[in-house]
PDB file of the backbone (N, CA, C, O) and the ligand in Angstrom, with CONECT records:
HET     ZN  A 101       1
ATOM      1  N   MET A   1       0.831  -1.204   0.000  1.00  0.00           N
ATOM      2  CA  MET A   1       0.000   0.000   0.000  1.00  0.00           C
ATOM      3  C   MET A   1       0.866   1.255   0.000  1.00  0.00           C
ATOM      4  O   MET A   1       1.956   1.292   0.572  1.00  0.00           O
ATOM      5  N   THR A   2       0.347   2.263  -0.653  1.00  0.00           N
ATOM      6  CA  THR A   2       1.079   3.524  -0.687  1.00  0.00           C
ATOM      7  C   THR A   2       0.525   4.490   0.346  1.00  0.00           C
ATOM      8  O   THR A   2      -0.688   4.665   0.460  1.00  0.00           O
ATOM      9  N   SER A   3       1.403   5.101   1.079  1.00  0.00           N
ATOM     10  CA  SER A   3       0.995   6.094   2.060  1.00  0.00           C
ATOM     11  C   SER A   3       1.286   7.486   1.531  1.00  0.00           C
ATOM     12  O   SER A   3       2.349   7.735   0.962  1.00  0.00           O
ATOM     13  N   TRP A   4       0.348   8.382   1.718  1.00  0.00           N
ATOM     14  CA  TRP A   4       0.560   9.758   1.279  1.00  0.00           C
ATOM     15  C   TRP A   4       1.415  10.517   2.278  1.00  0.00           C
ATOM     16  O   TRP A   4       2.016  11.546   1.969  1.00  0.00           O
ATOM     17  N   GLN A   5       1.448   9.969   3.494  1.00  0.00           N
ATOM     18  CA  GLN A   5       2.163  10.695   4.535  1.00  0.00           C
ATOM     19  C   GLN A   5       3.668  10.541   4.384  1.00  0.00           C
ATOM     20  O   GLN A   5       4.181   9.446   4.152  1.00  0.00           O
ATOM     21  N   GLY A   6       4.354  11.651   4.518  1.00  0.00           N
ATOM     22  CA  GLY A   6       5.804  11.609   4.486  1.00  0.00           C
ATOM     23  C   GLY A   6       6.370  11.381   3.096  1.00  0.00           C
ATOM     24  O   GLY A   6       7.567  11.138   2.943  1.00  0.00           O
ATOM     25  N   THR A   7       5.514  11.457   2.080  1.00  0.00           N
ATOM     26  CA  THR A   7       6.016  11.280   0.724  1.00  0.00           C
ATOM     27  C   THR A   7       6.549  12.611   0.205  1.00  0.00           C
ATOM     28  O   THR A   7       5.798  13.581   0.101  1.00  0.00           O
ATOM     29  N   PRO A   8       7.839  12.664  -0.121  1.00  0.00           N
ATOM     30  CA  PRO A   8       8.375  13.935  -0.622  1.00  0.00           C
ATOM     31  C   PRO A   8       7.788  14.265  -1.990  1.00  0.00           C
ATOM     32  O   PRO A   8       7.720  13.404  -2.867  1.00  0.00           O
ATOM     33  N   VAL A   9       7.373  15.493  -2.164  1.00  0.00           N
ATOM     34  CA  VAL A   9       6.820  15.922  -3.448  1.00  0.00           C
ATOM     35  C   VAL A   9       7.814  16.853  -4.127  1.00  0.00           C
ATOM     36  O   VAL A   9       8.271  17.831  -3.536  1.00  0.00           O
ATOM     37  N   ALA A  10       8.136  16.539  -5.357  1.00  0.00           N
ATOM     38  CA  ALA A  10       9.044  17.406  -6.108  1.00  0.00           C
ATOM     39  C   ALA A  10       8.287  18.645  -6.559  1.00  0.00           C
ATOM     40  O   ALA A  10       7.395  18.555  -7.402  1.00  0.00           O
ATOM     41  N   VAL A  11       8.632  19.788  -6.010  1.00  0.00           N
ATOM     42  CA  VAL A  11       7.935  21.016  -6.360  1.00  0.00           C
ATOM     43  C   VAL A  11       8.499  21.638  -7.627  1.00  0.00           C
ATOM     44  O   VAL A  11       7.769  22.222  -8.428  1.00  0.00           O
ATOM     45  N   ASN A  12       9.794  21.507  -7.796  1.00  0.00           N
ATOM     46  CA  ASN A  12      10.459  22.124  -8.936  1.00  0.00           C
ATOM     47  C   ASN A  12      11.162  21.045  -9.754  1.00  0.00           C
ATOM     48  O   ASN A  12      12.009  20.327  -9.224  1.00  0.00           O
ATOM     49  N   PRO A  13      10.827  20.922 -11.027  1.00  0.00           N
ATOM     50  CA  PRO A  13      11.477  19.881 -11.828  1.00  0.00           C
ATOM     51  C   PRO A  13      12.992  20.048 -11.877  1.00  0.00           C
ATOM     52  O   PRO A  13      13.722  19.083 -12.102  1.00  0.00           O
ATOM     53  N   ASP A  14      13.458  21.273 -11.667  1.00  0.00           N
ATOM     54  CA  ASP A  14      14.897  21.495 -11.668  1.00  0.00           C
ATOM     55  C   ASP A  14      15.585  20.850 -10.483  1.00  0.00           C
ATOM     56  O   ASP A  14      16.801  20.656 -10.489  1.00  0.00           O
ATOM     57  N   ASP A  15      14.800  20.517  -9.459  1.00  0.00           N
ATOM     58  CA  ASP A  15      15.376  19.878  -8.288  1.00  0.00           C
ATOM     59  C   ASP A  15      15.426  18.361  -8.435  1.00  0.00           C
ATOM     60  O   ASP A  15      15.864  17.659  -7.524  1.00  0.00           O
ATOM     61  N   THR A  16      14.982  17.863  -9.573  1.00  0.00           N
ATOM     62  CA  THR A  16      15.000  16.430  -9.799  1.00  0.00           C
ATOM     63  C   THR A  16      16.435  15.913  -9.739  1.00  0.00           C
ATOM     64  O   THR A  16      17.303  16.380 -10.477  1.00  0.00           O
ATOM     65  N   PRO A  17      16.672  14.958  -8.866  1.00  0.00           N
ATOM     66  CA  PRO A  17      18.038  14.420  -8.816  1.00  0.00           C
ATOM     67  C   PRO A  17      18.364  13.632 -10.077  1.00  0.00           C
ATOM     68  O   PRO A  17      17.502  12.946 -10.626  1.00  0.00           O
ATOM     69  N   ILE A  18      19.591  13.730 -10.529  1.00  0.00           N
ATOM     70  CA  ILE A  18      19.995  12.931 -11.675  1.00  0.00           C
ATOM     71  C   ILE A  18      20.952  11.861 -11.205  1.00  0.00           C
ATOM     72  O   ILE A  18      21.582  12.007 -10.158  1.00  0.00           O
ATOM     73  N   GLY A  19      21.068  10.799 -11.954  1.00  0.00           N
ATOM     74  CA  GLY A  19      21.898   9.672 -11.540  1.00  0.00           C
ATOM     75  C   GLY A  19      23.355  10.069 -11.396  1.00  0.00           C
ATOM     76  O   GLY A  19      23.821  11.014 -12.032  1.00  0.00           O
ATOM     77  N   ASP A  20      24.061   9.345 -10.562  1.00  0.00           N
ATOM     78  CA  ASP A  20      25.474   9.634 -10.345  1.00  0.00           C
ATOM     79  C   ASP A  20      26.320   9.227 -11.541  1.00  0.00           C
ATOM     80  O   ASP A  20      27.183   9.983 -11.988  1.00  0.00           O
ATOM     81  N   ALA A  21      26.072   8.052 -12.045  1.00  0.00           N
ATOM     82  CA  ALA A  21      26.981   7.477 -13.036  1.00  0.00           C
ATOM     83  C   ALA A  21      26.567   7.801 -14.469  1.00  0.00           C
ATOM     84  O   ALA A  21      27.424   7.943 -15.341  1.00  0.00           O
ATOM     85  N   TYR A  22      25.302   7.916 -14.715  1.00  0.00           N
ATOM     86  CA  TYR A  22      24.862   8.154 -16.082  1.00  0.00           C
ATOM     87  C   TYR A  22      23.573   8.945 -16.073  1.00  0.00           C
ATOM     88  O   TYR A  22      22.894   9.035 -15.051  1.00  0.00           O
ATOM     89  N   LEU A  23      23.241   9.513 -17.209  1.00  0.00           N
ATOM     90  CA  LEU A  23      22.020  10.297 -17.330  1.00  0.00           C
ATOM     91  C   LEU A  23      20.911   9.446 -17.914  1.00  0.00           C
ATOM     92  O   LEU A  23      21.138   8.623 -18.801  1.00  0.00           O
ATOM     93  N   THR A  24      19.724   9.653 -17.410  1.00  0.00           N
ATOM     94  CA  THR A  24      18.582   8.958 -17.990  1.00  0.00           C
ATOM     95  C   THR A  24      18.157   9.674 -19.263  1.00  0.00           C
ATOM     96  O   THR A  24      18.488  10.841 -19.474  1.00  0.00           O
ATOM     97  N   HIS A  25      17.420   8.961 -20.106  1.00  0.00           N
ATOM     98  CA  HIS A  25      16.888   9.582 -21.317  1.00  0.00           C
ATOM     99  C   HIS A  25      16.009  10.773 -20.968  1.00  0.00           C
ATOM    100  O   HIS A  25      15.977  11.774 -21.683  1.00  0.00           O
ATOM    101  N   GLU A  26      15.295  10.643 -19.854  1.00  0.00           N
ATOM    102  CA  GLU A  26      14.392  11.712 -19.430  1.00  0.00           C
ATOM    103  C   GLU A  26      15.186  12.975 -19.108  1.00  0.00           C
ATOM    104  O   GLU A  26      14.799  14.079 -19.490  1.00  0.00           O
ATOM    105  N   ALA A  27      16.301  12.797 -18.400  1.00  0.00           N
ATOM    106  CA  ALA A  27      17.117  13.953 -18.019  1.00  0.00           C
ATOM    107  C   ALA A  27      17.692  14.624 -19.264  1.00  0.00           C
ATOM    108  O   ALA A  27      17.663  15.848 -19.397  1.00  0.00           O
ATOM    109  N   VAL A  28      18.213  13.802 -20.169  1.00  0.00           N
ATOM    110  CA  VAL A  28      18.790  14.320 -21.413  1.00  0.00           C
ATOM    111  C   VAL A  28      17.750  15.098 -22.197  1.00  0.00           C
ATOM    112  O   VAL A  28      18.012  16.193 -22.695  1.00  0.00           O
ATOM    113  N   ARG A  29      16.554  14.506 -22.298  1.00  0.00           N
ATOM    114  CA  ARG A  29      15.498  15.151 -23.073  1.00  0.00           C
ATOM    115  C   ARG A  29      15.067  16.465 -22.422  1.00  0.00           C
ATOM    116  O   ARG A  29      14.841  17.464 -23.105  1.00  0.00           O
ATOM    117  N   ALA A  30      14.957  16.450 -21.092  1.00  0.00           N
ATOM    118  CA  ALA A  30      14.513  17.646 -20.370  1.00  0.00           C
ATOM    119  C   ALA A  30      15.501  18.793 -20.567  1.00  0.00           C
ATOM    120  O   ALA A  30      15.101  19.939 -20.767  1.00  0.00           O
ATOM    121  N   VAL A  31      16.788  18.477 -20.509  1.00  0.00           N
ATOM    122  CA  VAL A  31      17.801  19.529 -20.664  1.00  0.00           C
ATOM    123  C   VAL A  31      17.795  20.071 -22.088  1.00  0.00           C
ATOM    124  O   VAL A  31      17.833  21.283 -22.300  1.00  0.00           O
ATOM    125  N   LEU A  32      17.747  19.168 -23.059  1.00  0.00           N
ATOM    126  CA  LEU A  32      17.754  19.608 -24.455  1.00  0.00           C
ATOM    127  C   LEU A  32      16.517  20.439 -24.772  1.00  0.00           C
ATOM    128  O   LEU A  32      16.581  21.418 -25.514  1.00  0.00           O
ATOM    129  N   GLU A  33      15.390  20.030 -24.194  1.00  0.00           N
ATOM    130  CA  GLU A  33      14.151  20.767 -24.430  1.00  0.00           C
ATOM    131  C   GLU A  33      14.247  22.167 -23.845  1.00  0.00           C
ATOM    132  O   GLU A  33      13.857  23.148 -24.479  1.00  0.00           O
ATOM    133  N   ARG A  34      14.770  22.245 -22.629  1.00  0.00           N
ATOM    134  CA  ARG A  34      14.900  23.526 -21.952  1.00  0.00           C
ATOM    135  C   ARG A  34      15.803  24.464 -22.743  1.00  0.00           C
ATOM    136  O   ARG A  34      15.563  25.670 -22.809  1.00  0.00           O
ATOM    137  N   GLN A  35      16.845  23.893 -23.341  1.00  0.00           N
ATOM    138  CA  GLN A  35      17.804  24.719 -24.077  1.00  0.00           C
ATOM    139  C   GLN A  35      17.456  24.837 -25.549  1.00  0.00           C
ATOM    140  O   GLN A  35      18.228  25.377 -26.340  1.00  0.00           O
ATOM    141  N   ASP A  36      16.276  24.321 -25.912  1.00  0.00           N
ATOM    142  CA  ASP A  36      15.845  24.420 -27.298  1.00  0.00           C
ATOM    143  C   ASP A  36      16.840  23.732 -28.240  1.00  0.00           C
ATOM    144  O   ASP A  36      17.036  24.154 -29.379  1.00  0.00           O
ATOM    145  N   ASN A  37      17.460  22.664 -27.732  1.00  0.00           N
ATOM    146  CA  ASN A  37      18.417  21.889 -28.514  1.00  0.00           C
ATOM    147  C   ASN A  37      19.656  22.694 -28.914  1.00  0.00           C
ATOM    148  O   ASN A  37      20.314  22.396 -29.911  1.00  0.00           O
ATOM    149  N   ARG A  38      19.956  23.713 -28.119  1.00  0.00           N
ATOM    150  CA  ARG A  38      21.129  24.534 -28.409  1.00  0.00           C
ATOM    151  C   ARG A  38      22.128  24.488 -27.261  1.00  0.00           C
ATOM    152  O   ARG A  38      21.774  24.223 -26.112  1.00  0.00           O
ATOM    153  N   CYS A  39      23.377  24.752 -27.601  1.00  0.00           N
ATOM    154  CA  CYS A  39      24.457  24.753 -26.620  1.00  0.00           C
ATOM    155  C   CYS A  39      24.226  25.845 -25.576  1.00  0.00           C
ATOM    156  O   CYS A  39      23.853  26.969 -25.914  1.00  0.00           O
ATOM    157  N   ALA A  40      24.451  25.504 -24.301  1.00  0.00           N
ATOM    158  CA  ALA A  40      24.261  26.478 -23.223  1.00  0.00           C
ATOM    159  C   ALA A  40      25.333  27.560 -23.265  1.00  0.00           C
ATOM    160  O   ALA A  40      25.158  28.641 -22.702  1.00  0.00           O
ATOM    161  N   GLY A  41      26.449  27.260 -23.938  1.00  0.00           N
ATOM    162  CA  GLY A  41      27.540  28.218 -23.965  1.00  0.00           C
ATOM    163  C   GLY A  41      27.457  29.186 -25.141  1.00  0.00           C
ATOM    164  O   GLY A  41      27.568  30.398 -24.956  1.00  0.00           O
ATOM    165  N   CYS A  42      27.262  28.654 -26.357  1.00  0.00           N
ATOM    166  CA  CYS A  42      27.374  29.500 -27.545  1.00  0.00           C
ATOM    167  C   CYS A  42      26.109  29.462 -28.411  1.00  0.00           C
ATOM    168  O   CYS A  42      26.067  30.086 -29.471  1.00  0.00           O
ATOM    169  N   SER A  43      25.083  28.735 -27.966  1.00  0.00           N
ATOM    170  CA  SER A  43      23.804  28.665 -28.680  1.00  0.00           C
ATOM    171  C   SER A  43      23.886  27.971 -30.028  1.00  0.00           C
ATOM    172  O   SER A  43      22.959  28.074 -30.832  1.00  0.00           O
ATOM    173  N   ALA A  44      24.973  27.271 -30.286  1.00  0.00           N
ATOM    174  CA  ALA A  44      25.048  26.476 -31.511  1.00  0.00           C
ATOM    175  C   ALA A  44      24.045  25.328 -31.409  1.00  0.00           C
ATOM    176  O   ALA A  44      23.826  24.785 -30.326  1.00  0.00           O
ATOM    177  N   VAL A  45      23.445  24.964 -32.528  1.00  0.00           N
ATOM    178  CA  VAL A  45      22.525  23.828 -32.523  1.00  0.00           C
ATOM    179  C   VAL A  45      23.312  22.561 -32.228  1.00  0.00           C
ATOM    180  O   VAL A  45      24.330  22.280 -32.859  1.00  0.00           O
ATOM    181  N   LEU A  46      22.815  21.800 -31.249  1.00  0.00           N
ATOM    182  CA  LEU A  46      23.525  20.600 -30.822  1.00  0.00           C
ATOM    183  C   LEU A  46      23.170  19.421 -31.714  1.00  0.00           C
ATOM    184  O   LEU A  46      22.018  19.255 -32.116  1.00  0.00           O
ATOM    185  N   ASP A  47      24.170  18.609 -32.019  1.00  0.00           N
ATOM    186  CA  ASP A  47      23.841  17.391 -32.743  1.00  0.00           C
ATOM    187  C   ASP A  47      24.062  16.208 -31.815  1.00  0.00           C
ATOM    188  O   ASP A  47      25.010  16.168 -31.031  1.00  0.00           O
ATOM    189  N   ALA A  48      23.162  15.257 -31.931  1.00  0.00           N
ATOM    190  CA  ALA A  48      23.042  14.182 -30.939  1.00  0.00           C
ATOM    191  C   ALA A  48      24.355  13.447 -30.703  1.00  0.00           C
ATOM    192  O   ALA A  48      24.616  12.974 -29.596  1.00  0.00           O
ATOM    193  N   GLY A  49      25.180  13.351 -31.739  1.00  0.00           N
ATOM    194  CA  GLY A  49      26.411  12.583 -31.605  1.00  0.00           C
ATOM    195  C   GLY A  49      27.513  13.305 -30.852  1.00  0.00           C
ATOM    196  O   GLY A  49      28.446  12.668 -30.363  1.00  0.00           O
ATOM    197  N   SER A  50      27.421  14.612 -30.752  1.00  0.00           N
ATOM    198  CA  SER A  50      28.511  15.341 -30.097  1.00  0.00           C
ATOM    199  C   SER A  50      27.979  16.375 -29.113  1.00  0.00           C
ATOM    200  O   SER A  50      28.344  17.550 -29.156  1.00  0.00           O
ATOM    201  N   THR A  51      27.111  15.908 -28.229  1.00  0.00           N
ATOM    202  CA  THR A  51      26.592  16.771 -27.186  1.00  0.00           C
ATOM    203  C   THR A  51      27.144  16.302 -25.841  1.00  0.00           C
ATOM    204  O   THR A  51      27.102  15.114 -25.520  1.00  0.00           O
ATOM    205  N   TYR A  52      27.651  17.231 -25.077  1.00  0.00           N
ATOM    206  CA  TYR A  52      28.193  16.893 -23.771  1.00  0.00           C
ATOM    207  C   TYR A  52      27.282  17.438 -22.688  1.00  0.00           C
ATOM    208  O   TYR A  52      26.770  18.554 -22.786  1.00  0.00           O
ATOM    209  N   PHE A  53      27.087  16.630 -21.649  1.00  0.00           N
ATOM    210  CA  PHE A  53      26.261  17.071 -20.528  1.00  0.00           C
ATOM    211  C   PHE A  53      27.154  17.295 -19.323  1.00  0.00           C
ATOM    212  O   PHE A  53      27.795  16.374 -18.818  1.00  0.00           O
ATOM    213  N   ASP A  54      27.180  18.531 -18.879  1.00  0.00           N
ATOM    214  CA  ASP A  54      28.031  18.874 -17.748  1.00  0.00           C
ATOM    215  C   ASP A  54      27.222  19.526 -16.646  1.00  0.00           C
ATOM    216  O   ASP A  54      26.198  20.164 -16.890  1.00  0.00           O
ATOM    217  N   LEU A  55      27.709  19.349 -15.424  1.00  0.00           N
ATOM    218  CA  LEU A  55      27.125  20.086 -14.311  1.00  0.00           C
ATOM    219  C   LEU A  55      27.700  21.497 -14.344  1.00  0.00           C
ATOM    220  O   LEU A  55      28.917  21.681 -14.377  1.00  0.00           O
ATOM    221  N   ARG A  56      26.823  22.481 -14.334  1.00  0.00           N
ATOM    222  CA  ARG A  56      27.288  23.865 -14.398  1.00  0.00           C
ATOM    223  C   ARG A  56      28.209  24.183 -13.236  1.00  0.00           C
ATOM    224  O   ARG A  56      29.293  24.742 -13.404  1.00  0.00           O
ATOM    225  N   LEU A  57      27.744  23.808 -12.048  1.00  0.00           N
ATOM    226  CA  LEU A  57      28.589  23.905 -10.863  1.00  0.00           C
ATOM    227  C   LEU A  57      28.888  22.480 -10.429  1.00  0.00           C
ATOM    228  O   LEU A  57      27.996  21.776  -9.955  1.00  0.00           O
ATOM    229  N   PRO A  58      30.127  22.049 -10.587  1.00  0.00           N
ATOM    230  CA  PRO A  58      30.429  20.636 -10.322  1.00  0.00           C
ATOM    231  C   PRO A  58      30.218  20.264  -8.865  1.00  0.00           C
ATOM    232  O   PRO A  58      30.314  21.100  -7.967  1.00  0.00           O
ATOM    233  N   VAL A  59      29.927  18.981  -8.658  1.00  0.00           N
ATOM    234  CA  VAL A  59      29.659  18.474  -7.312  1.00  0.00           C
ATOM    235  C   VAL A  59      30.857  18.722  -6.390  1.00  0.00           C
ATOM    236  O   VAL A  59      30.690  19.015  -5.206  1.00  0.00           O
ATOM    237  N   ILE A  60      32.057  18.600  -6.945  1.00  0.00           N
ATOM    238  CA  ILE A  60      33.249  18.802  -6.109  1.00  0.00           C
ATOM    239  C   ILE A  60      33.350  20.235  -5.606  1.00  0.00           C
ATOM    240  O   ILE A  60      34.043  20.509  -4.627  1.00  0.00           O
ATOM    241  N   CYS A  61      32.649  21.158  -6.287  1.00  0.00           N
ATOM    242  CA  CYS A  61      32.643  22.552  -5.841  1.00  0.00           C
ATOM    243  C   CYS A  61      31.335  22.888  -5.132  1.00  0.00           C
ATOM    244  O   CYS A  61      31.025  24.062  -4.925  1.00  0.00           O
ATOM    245  N   GLY A  62      30.566  21.866  -4.761  1.00  0.00           N
ATOM    246  CA  GLY A  62      29.360  22.095  -3.986  1.00  0.00           C
ATOM    247  C   GLY A  62      28.094  22.188  -4.812  1.00  0.00           C
ATOM    248  O   GLY A  62      27.038  22.535  -4.282  1.00  0.00           O
ATOM    249  N   GLY A  63      28.175  21.886  -6.102  1.00  0.00           N
ATOM    250  CA  GLY A  63      27.002  21.947  -6.962  1.00  0.00           C
ATOM    251  C   GLY A  63      26.068  20.789  -6.700  1.00  0.00           C
ATOM    252  O   GLY A  63      26.511  19.683  -6.391  1.00  0.00           O
ATOM    253  N   PRO A  64      24.753  21.042  -6.825  1.00  0.00           N
ATOM    254  CA  PRO A  64      23.791  19.961  -6.612  1.00  0.00           C
ATOM    255  C   PRO A  64      23.757  19.015  -7.811  1.00  0.00           C
ATOM    256  O   PRO A  64      23.992  19.429  -8.946  1.00  0.00           O
ATOM    257  N   HIS A  65      23.468  17.759  -7.551  1.00  0.00           N
ATOM    258  CA  HIS A  65      23.361  16.780  -8.628  1.00  0.00           C
ATOM    259  C   HIS A  65      21.920  16.727  -9.107  1.00  0.00           C
ATOM    260  O   HIS A  65      21.236  15.719  -8.932  1.00  0.00           O
ATOM    261  N   THR A  66      21.466  17.811  -9.711  1.00  0.00           N
ATOM    262  CA  THR A  66      20.071  17.917 -10.131  1.00  0.00           C
ATOM    263  C   THR A  66      19.977  18.403 -11.570  1.00  0.00           C
ATOM    264  O   THR A  66      20.941  18.908 -12.145  1.00  0.00           O
ATOM    265  N   LEU A  67      18.792  18.235 -12.129  1.00  0.00           N
ATOM    266  CA  LEU A  67      18.540  18.667 -13.508  1.00  0.00           C
ATOM    267  C   LEU A  67      18.853  20.139 -13.721  1.00  0.00           C
ATOM    268  O   LEU A  67      19.405  20.523 -14.752  1.00  0.00           O
ATOM    269  N   GLY A  68      18.493  20.969 -12.728  1.00  0.00           N
ATOM    270  CA  GLY A  68      18.673  22.403 -12.879  1.00  0.00           C
ATOM    271  C   GLY A  68      20.133  22.818 -12.979  1.00  0.00           C
ATOM    272  O   GLY A  68      20.449  23.903 -13.467  1.00  0.00           O
ATOM    273  N   ASN A  69      21.012  21.950 -12.517  1.00  0.00           N
ATOM    274  CA  ASN A  69      22.439  22.267 -12.528  1.00  0.00           C
ATOM    275  C   ASN A  69      23.121  21.662 -13.746  1.00  0.00           C
ATOM    276  O   ASN A  69      24.340  21.753 -13.892  1.00  0.00           O
ATOM    277  N   LEU A  70      22.334  21.047 -14.618  1.00  0.00           N
ATOM    278  CA  LEU A  70      22.885  20.338 -15.762  1.00  0.00           C
ATOM    279  C   LEU A  70      22.792  21.201 -17.015  1.00  0.00           C
ATOM    280  O   LEU A  70      21.779  21.861 -17.245  1.00  0.00           O
ATOM    281  N   ALA A  71      23.836  21.196 -17.814  1.00  0.00           N
ATOM    282  CA  ALA A  71      23.829  21.966 -19.045  1.00  0.00           C
ATOM    283  C   ALA A  71      24.320  21.095 -20.189  1.00  0.00           C
ATOM    284  O   ALA A  71      25.238  20.292 -20.023  1.00  0.00           O
ATOM    285  N   ALA A  72      23.695  21.261 -21.361  1.00  0.00           N
ATOM    286  CA  ALA A  72      24.141  20.573 -22.568  1.00  0.00           C
ATOM    287  C   ALA A  72      25.083  21.508 -23.319  1.00  0.00           C
ATOM    288  O   ALA A  72      24.759  22.672 -23.554  1.00  0.00           O
ATOM    289  N   LEU A  73      26.239  20.995 -23.689  1.00  0.00           N
ATOM    290  CA  LEU A  73      27.257  21.819 -24.330  1.00  0.00           C
ATOM    291  C   LEU A  73      27.758  21.180 -25.617  1.00  0.00           C
ATOM    292  O   LEU A  73      27.754  19.958 -25.764  1.00  0.00           O
ATOM    293  N   CYS A  74      28.191  22.026 -26.548  1.00  0.00           N
ATOM    294  CA  CYS A  74      28.850  21.524 -27.744  1.00  0.00           C
ATOM    295  C   CYS A  74      30.287  21.148 -27.378  1.00  0.00           C
ATOM    296  O   CYS A  74      30.767  21.540 -26.315  1.00  0.00           O
ATOM    297  N   PRO A  75      30.983  20.399 -28.235  1.00  0.00           N
ATOM    298  CA  PRO A  75      32.331  19.935 -27.877  1.00  0.00           C
ATOM    299  C   PRO A  75      33.273  21.067 -27.492  1.00  0.00           C
ATOM    300  O   PRO A  75      34.068  20.921 -26.564  1.00  0.00           O
ATOM    301  N   SER A  76      33.194  22.180 -28.187  1.00  0.00           N
ATOM    302  CA  SER A  76      34.154  23.244 -27.891  1.00  0.00           C
ATOM    303  C   SER A  76      33.843  23.927 -26.563  1.00  0.00           C
ATOM    304  O   SER A  76      34.760  24.250 -25.808  1.00  0.00           O
ATOM    305  N   CYS A  77      32.560  24.154 -26.268  1.00  0.00           N
ATOM    306  CA  CYS A  77      32.204  24.737 -24.969  1.00  0.00           C
ATOM    307  C   CYS A  77      32.492  23.747 -23.841  1.00  0.00           C
ATOM    308  O   CYS A  77      32.855  24.143 -22.734  1.00  0.00           O
ATOM    309  N   HIS A  78      32.326  22.461 -24.134  1.00  0.00           N
ATOM    310  CA  HIS A  78      32.626  21.434 -23.133  1.00  0.00           C
ATOM    311  C   HIS A  78      34.106  21.504 -22.740  1.00  0.00           C
ATOM    312  O   HIS A  78      34.455  21.428 -21.562  1.00  0.00           O
ATOM    313  N   ARG A  79      34.962  21.651 -23.751  1.00  0.00           N
ATOM    314  CA  ARG A  79      36.401  21.744 -23.470  1.00  0.00           C
ATOM    315  C   ARG A  79      36.699  22.963 -22.611  1.00  0.00           C
ATOM    316  O   ARG A  79      37.445  22.872 -21.636  1.00  0.00           O
ATOM    317  N   ASN A  80      36.115  24.111 -22.971  1.00  0.00           N
ATOM    318  CA  ASN A  80      36.318  25.325 -22.180  1.00  0.00           C
ATOM    319  C   ASN A  80      35.816  25.143 -20.765  1.00  0.00           C
ATOM    320  O   ASN A  80      36.465  25.540 -19.797  1.00  0.00           O
ATOM    321  N   HIS A  81      34.634  24.527 -20.663  1.00  0.00           N
ATOM    322  CA  HIS A  81      34.012  24.295 -19.371  1.00  0.00           C
ATOM    323  C   HIS A  81      34.937  23.451 -18.492  1.00  0.00           C
ATOM    324  O   HIS A  81      35.178  23.783 -17.331  1.00  0.00           O
ATOM    325  N   MET A  82      35.449  22.363 -19.057  1.00  0.00           N
ATOM    326  CA  MET A  82      36.300  21.464 -18.290  1.00  0.00           C
ATOM    327  C   MET A  82      37.575  22.168 -17.843  1.00  0.00           C
ATOM    328  O   MET A  82      38.065  21.941 -16.737  1.00  0.00           O
ATOM    329  N   ARG A  83      38.105  23.023 -18.714  1.00  0.00           N
ATOM    330  CA  ARG A  83      39.323  23.749 -18.379  1.00  0.00           C
ATOM    331  C   ARG A  83      39.053  24.672 -17.180  1.00  0.00           C
ATOM    332  O   ARG A  83      39.851  24.769 -16.248  1.00  0.00           O
ATOM    333  N   ARG A  84      37.885  25.348 -17.247  1.00  0.00           N
ATOM    334  CA  ARG A  84      37.518  26.268 -16.175  1.00  0.00           C
ATOM    335  C   ARG A  84      37.311  25.508 -14.856  1.00  0.00           C
ATOM    336  O   ARG A  84      37.745  25.951 -13.793  1.00  0.00           O
ATOM    337  N   ILE A  85      36.646  24.369 -14.953  1.00  0.00           N
ATOM    338  CA  ILE A  85      36.368  23.561 -13.761  1.00  0.00           C
ATOM    339  C   ILE A  85      37.669  23.092 -13.128  1.00  0.00           C
ATOM    340  O   ILE A  85      37.834  23.137 -11.909  1.00  0.00           O
ATOM    341  N   ARG A  86      38.595  22.637 -13.979  1.00  0.00           N
ATOM    342  CA  ARG A  86      39.867  22.144 -13.445  1.00  0.00           C
ATOM    343  C   ARG A  86      40.580  23.252 -12.682  1.00  0.00           C
ATOM    344  O   ARG A  86      41.169  23.017 -11.627  1.00  0.00           O
ATOM    345  N   LYS A  87      40.518  24.454 -13.225  1.00  0.00           N
ATOM    346  CA  LYS A  87      41.152  25.591 -12.579  1.00  0.00           C
ATOM    347  C   LYS A  87      40.442  25.902 -11.258  1.00  0.00           C
ATOM    348  O   LYS A  87      41.076  26.127 -10.228  1.00  0.00           O
ATOM    349  N   GLN A  88      39.104  25.908 -11.322  1.00  0.00           N
ATOM    350  CA  GLN A  88      38.311  26.162 -10.111  1.00  0.00           C
ATOM    351  C   GLN A  88      38.617  25.142  -9.033  1.00  0.00           C
ATOM    352  O   GLN A  88      38.743  25.473  -7.854  1.00  0.00           O
ATOM    353  N   PHE A  89      38.733  23.892  -9.462  1.00  0.00           N
ATOM    354  CA  PHE A  89      38.980  22.797  -8.527  1.00  0.00           C
ATOM    355  C   PHE A  89      40.346  22.973  -7.881  1.00  0.00           C
ATOM    356  O   PHE A  89      40.507  22.737  -6.684  1.00  0.00           O
ATOM    357  N   ALA A  90      41.321  23.385  -8.667  1.00  0.00           N
ATOM    358  CA  ALA A  90      42.666  23.618  -8.147  1.00  0.00           C
ATOM    359  C   ALA A  90      42.621  24.736  -7.103  1.00  0.00           C
ATOM    360  O   ALA A  90      43.209  24.613  -6.029  1.00  0.00           O
ATOM    361  N   ASP A  91      41.914  25.836  -7.431  1.00  0.00           N
ATOM    362  CA  ASP A  91      41.786  26.937  -6.482  1.00  0.00           C
ATOM    363  C   ASP A  91      41.111  26.470  -5.200  1.00  0.00           C
ATOM    364  O   ASP A  91      41.509  26.821  -4.090  1.00  0.00           O
ATOM    365  N   HIS A  92      40.064  25.654  -5.403  1.00  0.00           N
ATOM    366  CA  HIS A  92      39.265  25.118  -4.312  1.00  0.00           C
ATOM    367  C   HIS A  92      40.162  24.363  -3.325  1.00  0.00           C
ATOM    368  O   HIS A  92      40.041  24.523  -2.110  1.00  0.00           O
ATOM    369  N   ARG A  93      41.054  23.548  -3.862  1.00  0.00           N
ATOM    370  CA  ARG A  93      41.895  22.709  -3.015  1.00  0.00           C
ATOM    371  C   ARG A  93      42.990  23.513  -2.329  1.00  0.00           C
ATOM    372  O   ARG A  93      43.500  23.126  -1.277  1.00  0.00           O
ATOM    373  N   ASN A  94      43.343  24.639  -2.942  1.00  0.00           N
ATOM    374  CA  ASN A  94      44.424  25.452  -2.373  1.00  0.00           C
ATOM    375  C   ASN A  94      43.970  26.327  -1.224  1.00  0.00           C
ATOM    376  O   ASN A  94      44.771  26.960  -0.536  1.00  0.00           O
ATOM    377  N   LYS A  95      42.649  26.344  -1.035  1.00  0.00           N
ATOM    378  CA  LYS A  95      42.138  27.223   0.009  1.00  0.00           C
ATOM    379  C   LYS A  95      42.461  26.681   1.390  1.00  0.00           C
ATOM    380  O   LYS A  95      42.105  27.296   2.394  1.00  0.00           O
TER     381      LYS A  95
HETATM  382 ZN    ZN A 101      28.929  25.827 -27.496  1.00  0.00          ZN2+
END
């Protein structure tokens, strides 16, 4: 039996947790839909074979593992993003 009591209700779809190891089709579709199938960095139209999904604020820097923190990027923005994250992470550890 299902109890209504104590059942957490997701109020904001952006707070939907995403998997640790891989993205579900639903998460991928939701992000692409939100971004109108365009890169979050440069607005280039994304093609399915070369789309990268990154956390805008990485978990190691305190970012939530949720849909709202996820961004779809083209390969070139993904590279820039990763470079920035690596630098941020280095700064983070030096504190
Ligand atoms: Zn881009």
